[in-house]
Each structure stands twice: as structure tokens, then as C-alpha cells.
C-alpha positions, 0 to 999 in steps of 0.5 A: 355425485353418489358416495360409495359404500366405504365413504358411508361405512368407513368401518366396514372392512375393519369390522369384517376383519374383526368378525372373521378373526373372532369366528376363527378364534373358535378353533384351536390356535397357538397362543400367539393368535389369541394375543394378536386377536386382542390387539386387532379387536381392541383397536377395531373396537376403539375405532368403531366406538370413535366412529360411533361417537362421531356419528352420534350413535351413543349405544354403539359407542358404549358397546364397542368401548366395553369390547375394547376394554374386554379385549385390551392387551395391556391388562388382559382379562383372563377367562377360561376357553369355555367362556371366551368362545360364546364372547367371541361369537357374540362380539363377531356378531356385534361387528357384523351388525355394526358393519351393516346397520350403522353408517355416517348420517351426514354422508348417507342422507345426501341424495347424490347432489353436491351442495 
């Protein structure tokens, strides 16, 4: 039985949502949007880091762990809007790259035959 794309990339939808929210953060929004953004990006980063750790992608574990710390809502890092904008774009691109490039190595190595 073939595995669906969501079984191989369980984090795909979350990464796409995170990337869209980060790109939308470039527009002027009320402060509440940026607070919500911190929660969503921190949570998505923790999940992606956890999945990367389970899939033995150590570089992604560290990278998304750093993003989780950067966007954490409990002890926020206060930067100017001019600094946040390029950070948002880079992080959005990293979420897109992660969604495309990283997949579960155990499930994706299956050639379609059940054991």
C-alpha cells in the first residue's frame, strides 16, 4: 500500500500555515496578530524540531529549535519592525524548504509493499 504524502510529511500543513502567516506579517496588522504569530510559529517550530529529531535530521532540530526560542511568546524578544521583516521572510522560506525537503525516512523508503 502506498503511503500518502501527509503520512510521509506529517508536518506539511503546519509548515505551510506557518509560512503563510510569516509572509502575512509583512503587512501592517494590529499587535494581536503578532502575538498570535508568536504562538503559532513557536508551536510549529517545536513540532517540526521534534519531528526532525525523530527522523534524525539534527540540523533541522537545531534550526527550528532556534526559531522556537526566537518566536517564543513567554519571554519575547523585542526587535524593531525593520529587523523582524527579514527574519519573518527567512523563517517562512525555511518552513517551505522543510515542508518540501524533509520527510519521514522510514515511511518514505518503503517501495509500496507491506512487510
